[in-house]
DSSP file (Angstrom, degrees, kcal/mol; ACC not computed):
  #  RESIDUE AA STRUCTURE BP1 BP2  ACC     N-H-->O    O-->H-N    N-H-->O    O-->H-N    TCO  KAPPA ALPHA  PHI   PSI    X-CA   Y-CA   Z-CA
    1    1 A M     >        0   0    0      0, 0.0     4,-2.0     0, 0.0     5,-0.2   0.000 360.0 360.0 360.0 -45.2   21.3  -17.4   -3.0
    2    2 A A  H  >  +     0   0    0      1,-0.2     4,-1.3     2,-0.2    33,-0.0   0.877 360.0  52.3 -61.8 -37.7   17.8  -16.0   -2.5
    3    3 A L  H  > S+     0   0    0      1,-0.2     4,-0.7     2,-0.2    -1,-0.2   0.876 107.8  51.6 -67.5 -35.7   17.1  -18.4    0.3
    4    4 A E  H >> S+     0   0    0      1,-0.2     3,-0.9     2,-0.2     4,-0.8   0.899 107.8  53.2 -63.7 -40.0   20.3  -17.4    2.1
    5    5 A E  H 3X S+     0   0    0     -4,-2.0     4,-2.4     1,-0.2    -1,-0.2   0.793  95.4  68.6 -66.5 -27.4   19.2  -13.7    1.8
    6    6 A L  H 3X S+     0   0    0     -4,-1.3     4,-2.7     1,-0.2    -1,-0.2   0.826  93.2  58.5 -63.4 -30.1   15.8  -14.5    3.4
    7    7 A D  H <X S+     0   0    0     -3,-0.9     4,-1.9    -4,-0.7    -1,-0.2   0.918 108.9  44.5 -62.3 -42.3   17.6  -15.1    6.7
    8    8 A R  H  X S+     0   0    0     -4,-0.8     4,-2.5    -3,-0.2    -2,-0.2   0.899 111.8  52.3 -67.5 -40.4   19.0  -11.6    6.5
    9    9 A V  H  X S+     0   0    0     -4,-2.4     4,-2.9     1,-0.2     5,-0.2   0.907 106.4  54.3 -62.1 -41.1   15.6  -10.3    5.5
   10   10 A Y  H  X S+     0   0    0     -4,-2.7     4,-3.3     1,-0.2    -1,-0.2   0.937 109.6  47.3 -57.4 -46.7   14.1  -12.0    8.5
   11   11 A G  H  X S+     0   0    0     -4,-1.9     4,-2.2     2,-0.2    -2,-0.2   0.900 111.6  51.0 -61.2 -41.1   16.6  -10.2   10.8
   12   12 A F  H  < S+     0   0    0     -4,-2.5     4,-0.5     2,-0.2    -2,-0.2   0.924 114.9  42.3 -60.6 -46.3   15.8   -6.9    9.1
   13   13 A I  H >X S+     0   0    0     -4,-2.9     4,-1.5     1,-0.2     3,-1.4   0.920 111.6  54.2 -68.4 -44.6   12.1   -7.4    9.5
   14   14 A Y  H 3X S+     0   0    0     -4,-3.3     4,-2.8     1,-0.3     3,-0.3   0.890 103.5  56.7 -58.0 -40.2   12.4   -8.7   13.1
   15   15 A S  H 3< S+     0   0    0     -4,-2.2    -1,-0.3     1,-0.2    -2,-0.2   0.704 112.9  42.5 -65.3 -17.4   14.4   -5.6   14.1
   16   16 A R  H <4 S+     0   0    0     -3,-1.4    -1,-0.2    -4,-0.5    -2,-0.2   0.619 123.5  32.5-104.5 -16.3   11.4   -3.5   12.9
   17   17 A V  H  < S-     0   0    0     -4,-1.5    -3,-0.2    -3,-0.3    -2,-0.2   0.678  88.9-143.9-111.9 -25.2    8.5   -5.5   14.3
   18   18 A G     <  +     0   0    0     -4,-2.8     2,-0.4    -5,-0.3    -4,-0.1   0.522  64.8  83.3  80.4   5.9   10.0   -6.9   17.5
   19   19 A N  S  > S-     0   0    0      1,-0.1     4,-2.1    -5,-0.1     5,-0.2  -1.000  70.6-133.0-145.9 148.9    8.4  -10.3   17.6
   20   20 A R  H  > S+     0   0    0     -2,-0.4     4,-2.8     1,-0.2     5,-0.2   0.885 101.0  54.5 -64.2 -44.8    9.0  -13.6   16.0
   21   21 A A  H  > S+     0   0    0      1,-0.2     4,-2.3     2,-0.2    -1,-0.2   0.939 113.1  41.2 -61.2 -49.6    5.5  -14.4   14.9
   22   22 A D  H  > S+     0   0    0      1,-0.2     4,-2.9     2,-0.2     5,-0.2   0.912 114.4  53.1 -64.8 -41.2    5.0  -11.2   12.9
   23   23 A A  H  X S+     0   0    0     -4,-2.1     4,-2.4     1,-0.2    -2,-0.2   0.906 110.6  47.2 -61.3 -41.6    8.6  -11.4   11.5
   24   24 A E  H  X S+     0   0    0     -4,-2.8     4,-2.1     2,-0.2    -1,-0.2   0.928 113.6  47.7 -65.5 -44.7    8.1  -14.9   10.3
   25   25 A D  H  X S+     0   0    0     -4,-2.3     4,-2.0    -5,-0.2    -2,-0.2   0.925 114.4  46.0 -61.4 -45.1    4.7  -14.1    8.7
   26   26 A L  H  X S+     0   0    0     -4,-2.9     4,-2.3     2,-0.2    -1,-0.2   0.878 110.7  52.5 -68.7 -37.5    6.1  -10.9    7.0
   27   27 A T  H  X S+     0   0    0     -4,-2.4     4,-2.5    -5,-0.2    -1,-0.2   0.891 108.4  52.0 -63.7 -38.4    9.2  -12.8    5.8
   28   28 A Q  H  X S+     0   0    0     -4,-2.1     4,-2.6     2,-0.2    -2,-0.2   0.904 107.9  51.2 -63.8 -40.8    7.0  -15.4    4.2
   29   29 A Q  H  X S+     0   0    0     -4,-2.0     4,-2.1     2,-0.2    -2,-0.2   0.916 109.4  50.8 -61.4 -42.3    5.0  -12.7    2.4
   30   30 A V  H  X S+     0   0    0     -4,-2.3     4,-3.0     1,-0.2     5,-0.4   0.937 111.2  48.4 -59.3 -46.7    8.3  -11.3    1.1
   31   31 A A  H  X S+     0   0    0     -4,-2.5     4,-1.9     1,-0.2    -2,-0.2   0.920 111.0  49.6 -61.0 -44.8    9.3  -14.7   -0.2
   32   32 A L  H  < S+     0   0    0     -4,-2.6    -1,-0.2     1,-0.2    -2,-0.2   0.854 117.8  40.5 -64.6 -34.5    6.0  -15.3   -1.8
   33   33 A K  H  < S+     0   0    0     -4,-2.1    -2,-0.2    -5,-0.2    -1,-0.2   0.887 126.0  30.4 -79.0 -40.1    6.1  -12.0   -3.6
   34   34 A A  H >< S+     0   0    0     -4,-3.0     3,-1.7    -5,-0.2     4,-0.4   0.891 102.6  67.1 -93.3 -42.5    9.7  -11.9   -4.6
   35   35 A L  G >< S+     0   0    0     -4,-1.9     3,-1.6    -5,-0.4    -3,-0.1   0.832  93.8  58.7 -58.7 -39.0   11.1  -15.3   -5.2
   36   36 A P  G 3  S+     0   0    0      0, 0.0     3,-0.4     0, 0.0    -1,-0.3   0.778 108.7  48.4 -61.1 -21.6    9.0  -16.2   -8.3
   37   37 A R  G <  S+     0   0    0     -3,-1.7     3,-0.2    -4,-0.2    -2,-0.2   0.484 103.2  62.7 -93.3  -3.2   10.6  -13.1  -10.0
   38   38 A L    X   +     0   0    0     -3,-1.6     3,-0.9    -4,-0.4    -1,-0.2   0.143  57.4 119.2-113.1  20.4   14.2  -13.8   -9.1
   39   39 A H  T 3  S+     0   0    0     -3,-0.4    -1,-0.2     1,-0.2    -2,-0.1   0.834  92.2  18.5 -61.7 -36.6   15.1  -17.1  -10.8
   40   40 A D  T 3  S+     0   0    0     -3,-0.2    -1,-0.2     2,-0.0    -2,-0.1   0.162  94.4 126.3-119.3  18.5   17.9  -15.8  -13.0
   41   41 A A    <   -     0   0    0     -3,-0.9    -3,-0.1     1,-0.1     2,-0.0  -0.444  64.0-106.6 -80.5 150.0   18.8  -12.5  -11.3
   42   42 A P     >  -     0   0    0      0, 0.0     4,-2.2     0, 0.0     3,-0.3  -0.331  36.7-104.3 -68.7 159.7   22.3  -11.6  -10.2
   43   43 A A  H  > S+     0   0    0      1,-0.2     4,-2.5     2,-0.2     5,-0.2   0.865 119.7  52.4 -55.4 -43.0   23.0  -11.7   -6.5
   44   44 A L  H  > S+     0   0    0      1,-0.2     4,-2.5     2,-0.2    -1,-0.2   0.900 110.0  48.8 -63.2 -40.1   23.0   -7.9   -6.1
   45   45 A A  H  > S+     0   0    0     -3,-0.3     4,-2.7     2,-0.2     5,-0.2   0.893 109.9  52.3 -66.5 -39.1   19.6   -7.7   -7.8
   46   46 A I  H  X S+     0   0    0     -4,-2.2     4,-2.6     2,-0.2     5,-0.2   0.958 111.9  45.3 -60.1 -51.3   18.2  -10.5   -5.5
   47   47 A R  H  X S+     0   0    0     -4,-2.5     4,-2.3     1,-0.2     5,-0.2   0.935 115.3  46.6 -58.9 -49.0   19.3   -8.7   -2.4
   48   48 A S  H  X S+     0   0    0     -4,-2.5     4,-2.5     1,-0.2    -1,-0.2   0.914 113.6  48.1 -61.9 -43.7   18.0   -5.4   -3.5
   49   49 A Y  H  X S+     0   0    0     -4,-2.7     4,-2.6     2,-0.2    -1,-0.2   0.899 110.5  51.4 -66.4 -40.6   14.7   -6.7   -4.6
   50   50 A L  H  X S+     0   0    0     -4,-2.6     4,-2.5    -5,-0.2    -1,-0.2   0.923 112.8  45.3 -62.6 -43.6   14.2   -8.7   -1.4
   51   51 A Y  H  X S+     0   0    0     -4,-2.3     4,-2.6     2,-0.2    -2,-0.2   0.889 112.3  51.0 -69.2 -37.7   14.8   -5.6    0.7
   52   52 A A  H  X S+     0   0    0     -4,-2.5     4,-1.9    -5,-0.2    -2,-0.2   0.921 112.7  46.7 -62.3 -42.4   12.6   -3.4   -1.4
   53   53 A T  H  X S+     0   0    0     -4,-2.6     4,-2.7     2,-0.2    -2,-0.2   0.900 110.8  52.8 -65.0 -40.4    9.9   -6.0   -1.1
   54   54 A A  H  X S+     0   0    0     -4,-2.5     4,-2.8     1,-0.2    -2,-0.2   0.911 108.1  50.3 -61.9 -42.6   10.5   -6.2    2.7
   55   55 A R  H  X S+     0   0    0     -4,-2.6     4,-2.4     2,-0.2    -1,-0.2   0.904 111.9  48.4 -62.4 -39.8   10.2   -2.4    3.0
   56   56 A S  H  X S+     0   0    0     -4,-1.9     4,-2.2     2,-0.2    -2,-0.2   0.922 112.5  47.3 -65.2 -44.8    6.9   -2.6    1.1
   57   57 A V  H  X S+     0   0    0     -4,-2.7     4,-2.4     1,-0.2    -2,-0.2   0.902 112.8  50.0 -63.4 -41.8    5.5   -5.4    3.2
   58   58 A L  H  X S+     0   0    0     -4,-2.8     4,-2.9     2,-0.2     5,-0.3   0.910 108.8  51.5 -63.9 -42.3    6.6   -3.6    6.4
   59   59 A A  H  X S+     0   0    0     -4,-2.4     4,-2.4     1,-0.2    -1,-0.2   0.921 112.0  46.5 -61.4 -43.1    4.9   -0.4    5.3
   60   60 A A  H  X S+     0   0    0     -4,-2.2     4,-2.4     2,-0.2    -1,-0.2   0.898 111.9  52.6 -64.8 -39.9    1.7   -2.3    4.6
   61   61 A F  H  X S+     0   0    0     -4,-2.4     4,-2.4     2,-0.2    -2,-0.2   0.955 114.4  40.1 -59.5 -52.4    2.0   -4.1    7.9
   62   62 A W  H  X S+     0   0    0     -4,-2.9     4,-2.5     1,-0.2     6,-0.2   0.857 112.7  56.2 -69.5 -33.6    2.4   -0.9    9.9
   63   63 A S  H  X>S+     0   0    0     -4,-2.4     5,-1.8    -5,-0.3     4,-0.9   0.925 111.3  43.9 -62.0 -43.7   -0.2    0.9    7.8
   64   64 A G  H  <5S+     0   0    0     -4,-2.4    -2,-0.2     2,-0.2    -1,-0.2   0.901 114.0  50.0 -66.9 -41.6   -2.8   -1.8    8.7
   65   65 A R  H  <5S+     0   0    0     -4,-2.4    -2,-0.2     1,-0.2    -1,-0.2   0.892 120.2  35.2 -64.0 -39.9   -1.8   -1.9   12.4
   66   66 A M  H  <5S-     0   0    0     -4,-2.5    -1,-0.2    -5,-0.2    -2,-0.2   0.489 103.1-129.2 -94.8  -3.7   -2.1    1.9   12.8
   67   67 A R  T  <5 +     0   0    0     -4,-0.9    -3,-0.2     1,-0.2    -4,-0.1   0.915  66.9 123.9  53.7  46.9   -5.0    2.2   10.4
   68   68 A L  S   <S-     0   0    0     -5,-1.8    -1,-0.2    -6,-0.2    -2,-0.2  -0.948  70.9 -99.3-129.7 150.8   -3.2    5.0    8.5
   69   69 A P    >   -     0   0    0      0, 0.0     3,-2.1     0, 0.0     4,-0.2  -0.411  40.9-112.3 -62.3 150.7   -2.3    5.4    4.8
   70   70 A E  G >  S+     0   0    0      1,-0.3     3,-1.4     2,-0.2    -8,-0.0   0.835 116.5  61.2 -56.3 -34.1    1.4    4.4    4.3
   71   71 A S  G 3  S+     0   0    0      1,-0.3    -1,-0.3    49,-0.0    49,-0.1   0.665 103.7  51.1 -68.8 -14.7    2.2    8.0    3.4
   72   72 A E  G <  S+     0   0    0     -3,-2.1    -1,-0.3     2,-0.0    -2,-0.2   0.282  75.9 129.9-106.5  10.2    1.1    9.1    6.9
   73   73 A L    <   -     0   0    0     -3,-1.4   -10,-0.1    -4,-0.2     5,-0.0  -0.410  66.0-106.6 -63.5 138.1    3.1    6.6    9.0
   74   74 A P    >   -     0   0    0      0, 0.0     3,-1.4     0, 0.0    -1,-0.1  -0.288  23.1-117.8 -64.5 152.3    5.1    8.3   11.8
   75   75 A E  G >  S+     0   0    0      1,-0.3     3,-2.1     2,-0.2     5,-0.2   0.814 107.0  69.6 -60.5 -33.2    8.8    8.7   11.3
   76   76 A E  G 3  S+     0   0    0      1,-0.3    -1,-0.3     3,-0.0    -3,-0.0   0.687 106.2  39.3 -66.3 -16.1    9.6    6.6   14.4
   77   77 A I  G <  S+     0   0    0     -3,-1.4    -1,-0.3   -18,-0.0    -2,-0.2   0.074  87.2 146.9-115.2  24.3    8.4    3.4   12.6
   78   78 A S    <   -     0   0    0     -3,-2.1    -3,-0.1     1,-0.1   -19,-0.0  -0.234  41.8-156.2 -56.9 144.2    9.8    4.4    9.3
   79   79 A V        +     0   0    0    -24,-0.1    -1,-0.1    39,-0.1   -20,-0.1  -0.036  59.5 114.7-108.0  28.1   11.0    1.5    7.1
   80   80 A G        +     0   0    0     -5,-0.2    38,-0.1     1,-0.1    39,-0.1   0.679  56.2  25.2 -74.6-127.9   13.4    3.8    5.3
   81   81 A P        -     0   0    0      0, 0.0     2,-0.2     0, 0.0    -1,-0.1   0.047  69.8-140.7 -50.5 138.6   17.2    3.9    5.2
   82   82 A L        -     0   0    0      1,-0.2    -2,-0.0    -3,-0.0    -3,-0.0  -0.563   6.6-142.2 -95.7 160.6   18.9    0.6    5.8
   83   83 A G    >   -     0   0    0     -2,-0.2     3,-0.9     4,-0.0    -1,-0.2   0.410  66.0 -31.2 -92.1-129.3   22.1    0.0    7.8
   84   84 A Q  G >  S+     0   0    0      1,-0.2     3,-1.4     2,-0.1    -2,-0.0   0.541 109.9  93.9 -72.3  -8.4   24.8   -2.4    7.1
   85   85 A E  G 3  S+     0   0    0      1,-0.3    -1,-0.2   -77,-0.0   -77,-0.0   0.807  88.8  41.2 -57.3 -31.9   22.5   -4.9    5.4
   86   86 A L  G <   +     0   0    0     -3,-0.9     2,-0.3     2,-0.1    -1,-0.3   0.039  69.7 146.0-113.3  27.7   23.1   -3.7    1.9
   87   87 A L    <   -     0   0    0     -3,-1.4    -3,-0.0     1,-0.0    -4,-0.0  -0.487  34.0-159.9 -63.3 127.6   26.8   -2.9    1.7
   88   88 A A        -     0   0    0     -2,-0.3    -2,-0.1     1,-0.1     5,-0.1  -0.780  20.9 -99.6-112.2 153.8   27.7   -3.7   -1.9
   89   89 A P    >>  -     0   0    0      0, 0.0     4,-1.5     0, 0.0     3,-0.9  -0.321  39.2-108.6 -65.1 155.1   31.1   -4.4   -3.5
   90   90 A P  H 3> S+     0   0    0      0, 0.0     4,-2.1     0, 0.0     5,-0.2   0.829 118.8  60.0 -56.5 -33.4   32.7   -1.5   -5.3
   91   91 A E  H 3> S+     0   0    0      1,-0.2     4,-2.2     2,-0.2     5,-0.1   0.882 103.1  51.9 -62.9 -35.9   32.0   -3.2   -8.7
   92   92 A A  H <> S+     0   0    0     -3,-0.9     4,-2.7     2,-0.2    -1,-0.2   0.902 107.2  51.6 -66.8 -40.6   28.3   -3.1   -7.9
   93   93 A A  H  X S+     0   0    0     -4,-1.5     4,-2.5     1,-0.2    -1,-0.2   0.900 110.7  48.8 -62.8 -39.8   28.4    0.6   -7.1
   94   94 A A  H  X S+     0   0    0     -4,-2.1     4,-2.3     2,-0.2    -1,-0.2   0.892 110.5  51.3 -65.7 -39.1   30.2    1.2  -10.4
   95   95 A W  H  X S+     0   0    0     -4,-2.2     4,-2.0     2,-0.2    -2,-0.2   0.930 111.2  47.0 -63.2 -46.2   27.6   -0.9  -12.2
   96   96 A V  H  X S+     0   0    0     -4,-2.7     4,-2.9     1,-0.2     5,-0.2   0.921 111.7  51.5 -61.9 -43.9   24.7    1.1  -10.6
   97   97 A A  H  X S+     0   0    0     -4,-2.5     4,-2.4     1,-0.2    -1,-0.2   0.895 108.4  51.5 -60.6 -40.2   26.5    4.4  -11.5
   98   98 A S  H  X S+     0   0    0     -4,-2.3     4,-0.9     2,-0.2    -1,-0.2   0.880 111.7  47.0 -67.3 -35.7   26.9    3.3  -15.1
   99   99 A I  H >< S+     0   0    0     -4,-2.0     3,-0.7     2,-0.2     4,-0.5   0.943 112.5  48.7 -68.1 -46.9   23.2    2.5  -15.4
  100  100 A L  H >< S+     0   0    0     -4,-2.9     3,-1.3     1,-0.3    -2,-0.2   0.879 107.2  56.7 -60.7 -37.1   22.1    5.7  -13.7
  101  101 A D  H 3< S+     0   0    0     -4,-2.4    -1,-0.3     1,-0.3    -2,-0.2   0.789 103.9  54.8 -63.9 -27.1   24.4    7.7  -16.1
  102  102 A G  T << S+     0   0    0     -4,-0.9    -1,-0.3    -3,-0.7    -2,-0.2   0.527  95.1  86.8 -84.4  -5.9   22.6    6.1  -19.0
  103  103 A L  S <  S-     0   0    0     -3,-1.3    39,-0.0    -4,-0.5    -3,-0.0  -0.504  88.9 -94.5 -92.7 161.4   19.1    7.3  -17.9
  104  104 A S     >  -     0   0    0     -2,-0.2     4,-2.8     1,-0.1     5,-0.2  -0.333  43.0-106.4 -64.9 156.8   17.4   10.5  -18.6
  105  105 A P  H  > S+     0   0    0      0, 0.0     4,-2.5     0, 0.0     5,-0.2   0.873 119.7  50.0 -56.5 -39.0   17.8   13.2  -15.8
  106  106 A N  H  > S+     0   0    0      2,-0.2     4,-2.5     1,-0.2     5,-0.2   0.929 113.0  45.3 -66.1 -44.9   14.3   12.7  -14.5
  107  107 A Y  H  > S+     0   0    0      2,-0.2     4,-2.6     1,-0.2     5,-0.2   0.922 114.0  50.0 -63.7 -43.6   14.5    8.9  -14.3
  108  108 A R  H  X S+     0   0    0     -4,-2.8     4,-2.6     1,-0.2     5,-0.2   0.943 111.6  47.6 -60.1 -48.5   17.9    9.2  -12.7
  109  109 A R  H  X S+     0   0    0     -4,-2.5     4,-2.6    -5,-0.2     5,-0.2   0.920 112.2  50.0 -59.7 -45.5   16.7   11.7  -10.1
  110  110 A L  H  X S+     0   0    0     -4,-2.5     4,-2.9     1,-0.2     5,-0.3   0.943 112.9  45.2 -60.4 -48.9   13.6    9.6   -9.3
  111  111 A L  H  X>S+     0   0    0     -4,-2.6     4,-2.5     1,-0.2     5,-1.0   0.880 112.5  51.6 -66.1 -37.4   15.6    6.4   -8.8
  112  112 A E  I  X>S+     0   0    0     -4,-2.6     5,-1.9    -5,-0.2     4,-0.9   0.945 115.6  41.3 -62.3 -47.2   18.2    8.1   -6.7
  113  113 A L  I  <5S+     0   0    0     -4,-2.6     6,-2.8    -5,-0.2    -2,-0.2   0.939 121.2  41.4 -64.9 -46.7   15.6    9.6   -4.4
  114  114 A R  I  <5S+     0   0    0     -4,-2.9    -2,-0.2    -5,-0.2    -3,-0.2   0.915 131.7  15.6 -72.3 -45.1   13.4    6.5   -4.2
  115  115 A F  I  <5S+     0   0    0     -4,-2.5    -3,-0.2    -5,-0.3    -2,-0.1   0.752 129.5  40.5-109.2 -28.0   16.0    3.7   -3.9
  116  116 A L  I  <<S+     0   0    0     -5,-1.0    -3,-0.2    -4,-0.9    -4,-0.1   0.814 130.1  28.5 -90.6 -32.2   19.3    5.2   -3.0
  117  117 A R  S   <S-     0   0    0     -5,-1.9    -3,-0.2    -6,-0.2    -4,-0.1   0.443 102.1-130.0-103.8  -2.3   18.0    7.7   -0.5
  118  118 A C        +     0   0    0     -6,-0.3    -4,-0.2     1,-0.2    -3,-0.2   0.825  41.9 171.2  58.6  38.1   14.9    5.6    0.4
  119  119 A Y        -     0   0    0     -6,-2.8    -1,-0.2    -7,-0.2     2,-0.1  -0.470  33.1-117.3 -72.0 148.7   12.4    8.5    0.0
  120  120 A S     >  -     0   0    0     -2,-0.1     4,-2.3     1,-0.1     5,-0.2  -0.335  30.5-103.1 -74.4 167.7    8.7    7.5    0.1
  121  121 A L  H  > S+     0   0    0      1,-0.2     4,-2.6     2,-0.2     5,-0.2   0.908 124.6  51.3 -58.7 -41.1    6.6    8.1   -3.0
  122  122 A Q  H  > S+     0   0    0      1,-0.2     4,-2.6     2,-0.2    -1,-0.2   0.906 108.9  50.0 -64.2 -41.7    5.1   11.2   -1.4
  123  123 A E  H  > S+     0   0    0      2,-0.2     4,-2.5     1,-0.2    -1,-0.2   0.896 111.5  48.4 -64.8 -40.0    8.6   12.6   -0.6
  124  124 A V  H  X S+     0   0    0     -4,-2.3     4,-2.6     2,-0.2    -2,-0.2   0.930 111.1  51.1 -63.9 -44.7    9.7   12.0   -4.2
  125  125 A A  H  X>S+     0   0    0     -4,-2.6     5,-2.5     1,-0.2     4,-1.0   0.925 112.5  46.0 -58.7 -45.4    6.5   13.6   -5.5
  126  126 A D  H  <5S+     0   0    0     -4,-2.6     3,-0.5     1,-0.2    -1,-0.2   0.924 113.7  48.7 -62.6 -45.0    7.1   16.7   -3.3
  127  127 A E  H  <5S+     0   0    0     -4,-2.5    -2,-0.2     1,-0.2    -1,-0.2   0.862 119.1  38.0 -63.6 -37.9   10.8   16.9   -4.3
  128  128 A M  H  <5S-     0   0    0     -4,-2.6    -1,-0.2    -5,-0.2    -2,-0.2   0.449 108.9-118.4 -97.0  -1.0   10.0   16.6   -8.0
  129  129 A G  T  <5S+     0   0    0     -4,-1.0     2,-0.2    -3,-0.5    -3,-0.2   0.882  74.0 117.7  67.5  39.0    6.8   18.7   -8.0
  130  130 A K      < -     0   0    0     -5,-2.5    -1,-0.2    -6,-0.2     2,-0.2  -0.760  67.8 -96.8-127.7 172.9    4.7   15.9   -9.2
  131  131 A T     >  -     0   0    0     -2,-0.2     4,-1.9     1,-0.1     5,-0.1  -0.529  33.9-114.9 -85.8 161.0    1.7   13.9   -7.9
  132  132 A V  H  > S+     0   0    0      1,-0.2     4,-2.3     2,-0.2     5,-0.2   0.901 117.0  54.7 -61.7 -40.7    2.2   10.5   -6.3
  133  133 A G  H  > S+     0   0    0      1,-0.2     4,-1.9     2,-0.2    -1,-0.2   0.912 108.2  46.9 -60.4 -43.7    0.4    8.8   -9.2
  134  134 A S  H  > S+     0   0    0      1,-0.2     4,-2.6     2,-0.2    -1,-0.2   0.846 110.4  53.8 -69.6 -31.1    2.7   10.3  -11.7
  135  135 A V  H  X S+     0   0    0     -4,-1.9     4,-2.8     2,-0.2    -2,-0.2   0.897 106.8  52.2 -67.1 -39.7    5.7    9.3   -9.7
  136  136 A K  H  X S+     0   0    0     -4,-2.3     4,-2.0     2,-0.2    -2,-0.2   0.932 113.0  43.9 -61.1 -45.1    4.4    5.7   -9.6
  137  137 A V  H  X S+     0   0    0     -4,-1.9     4,-2.1     1,-0.2    -2,-0.2   0.933 115.3  48.0 -65.2 -46.0    4.1    5.7  -13.4
  138  138 A M  H  X S+     0   0    0     -4,-2.6     4,-2.7     1,-0.2    -2,-0.2   0.872 109.1  54.6 -63.7 -37.3    7.5    7.4  -13.9
  139  139 A Q  H  X S+     0   0    0     -4,-2.8     4,-2.7     2,-0.2     5,-0.2   0.921 107.5  49.8 -62.3 -44.4    9.1    4.9  -11.4
  140  140 A L  H  X S+     0   0    0     -4,-2.0     4,-2.1     1,-0.2    -2,-0.2   0.927 113.6  45.6 -60.3 -45.2    7.8    1.9  -13.4
  141  141 A R  H  X S+     0   0    0     -4,-2.1     4,-2.4     2,-0.2    -2,-0.2   0.894 112.7  50.7 -66.1 -39.9    9.2    3.4  -16.6
  142  142 A A  H  X S+     0   0    0     -4,-2.7     4,-2.6     2,-0.2    -2,-0.2   0.905 110.2  49.6 -65.0 -41.2   12.5    4.3  -15.0
  143  143 A L  H  X S+     0   0    0     -4,-2.7     4,-2.5     2,-0.2    -1,-0.2   0.885 110.6  50.2 -65.9 -38.2   12.9    0.8  -13.6
  144  144 A R  H  X S+     0   0    0     -4,-2.1     4,-2.2    -5,-0.2    -2,-0.2   0.929 111.9  47.4 -64.0 -44.3   12.2   -0.7  -17.0
  145  145 A A  H  X S+     0   0    0     -4,-2.4     4,-2.1     1,-0.2    -2,-0.2   0.907 112.9  49.3 -63.5 -40.9   14.7    1.6  -18.7
  146  146 A A  H  X S+     0   0    0     -4,-2.6     4,-2.8     1,-0.2    -1,-0.2   0.889 109.2  52.4 -65.0 -39.5   17.3    0.7  -16.0
  147  147 A A  H  X S+     0   0    0     -4,-2.5     4,-2.2     2,-0.2    -2,-0.2   0.899 108.8  50.0 -64.0 -40.3   16.6   -3.0  -16.5
  148  148 A Q  H  X S+     0   0    0     -4,-2.2     4,-1.6     2,-0.2    -2,-0.2   0.918 112.8  46.5 -64.4 -42.6   17.2   -2.7  -20.2
  149  149 A L  H  X S+     0   0    0     -4,-2.1     4,-2.6     1,-0.2     5,-0.2   0.910 110.8  53.4 -64.0 -41.3   20.5   -0.8  -19.6
  150  150 A G  H  X S+     0   0    0     -4,-2.8     4,-3.2     1,-0.2    -2,-0.2   0.875 106.0  52.8 -61.8 -38.5   21.5   -3.4  -17.0
  151  151 A D  H  < S+     0   0    0     -4,-2.2    -1,-0.2     1,-0.2    -2,-0.2   0.887 112.3  45.6 -63.6 -38.6   20.9   -6.2  -19.5
  152  152 A R  H  < S+     0   0    0     -4,-1.6    -2,-0.2    -5,-0.2    -1,-0.2   0.893 119.1  40.2 -71.7 -39.8   23.1   -4.5  -22.0
  153  153 A I  H  < S-     0   0    0     -4,-2.6    -2,-0.2    -5,-0.1    -3,-0.2   0.907  97.3-159.2 -76.6 -43.1   25.9   -3.7  -19.5
  154  154 A G     <  -     0   0    0     -4,-3.2     2,-0.3    -5,-0.2    -3,-0.1   0.260   9.6-160.1  76.3 153.1   25.7   -7.0  -17.6
  155  155 A F        -     0   0    0     -4,-0.1     2,-0.4   -60,-0.0    -1,-0.1  -0.883  10.0-175.2-167.6 135.6   26.9   -7.7  -14.1
  156  156 A T              0   0    0     -2,-0.3     0, 0.0  -114,-0.1     0, 0.0  -0.997 360.0 360.0-135.0 143.1   27.9  -10.7  -12.0
  157  157 A V              0   0    0     -2,-0.4    -1,-0.1   -66,-0.0   -65,-0.0   0.392 360.0 360.0-101.1 360.0   28.8  -10.9   -8.4
């Protein structure tokens, strides 16, 4: 499943960099970072993780090209909201909602802003009145809590 998703990730990356060589290199980086962690993950988790990794790789790519910190990248090369690539079945949306409902309000808000609305770390920090560093720590804790809830709830596509 993960290898099939890499074709879609390649298309996603190519549409944002505009050339084959960079798209292939960046897709390879995504694969090297993501695939070792996805051996027993459900299909929805694989897709989401690959795209999250792709957005991170793209941000680093453009940050290096423009010699700017990722938080200062111009909006026109944003790697934010995705289009049709991530349409999920209704059962998946219900599963995500049940996990979010089980989290504390702060964790829920952070994950909604960061992953459902595709806010940058800086935007989440501004929205929540926190520093970027504290948002990073809180994001890690929120993802761990969500993963534990997900294991208890279970989901298969």
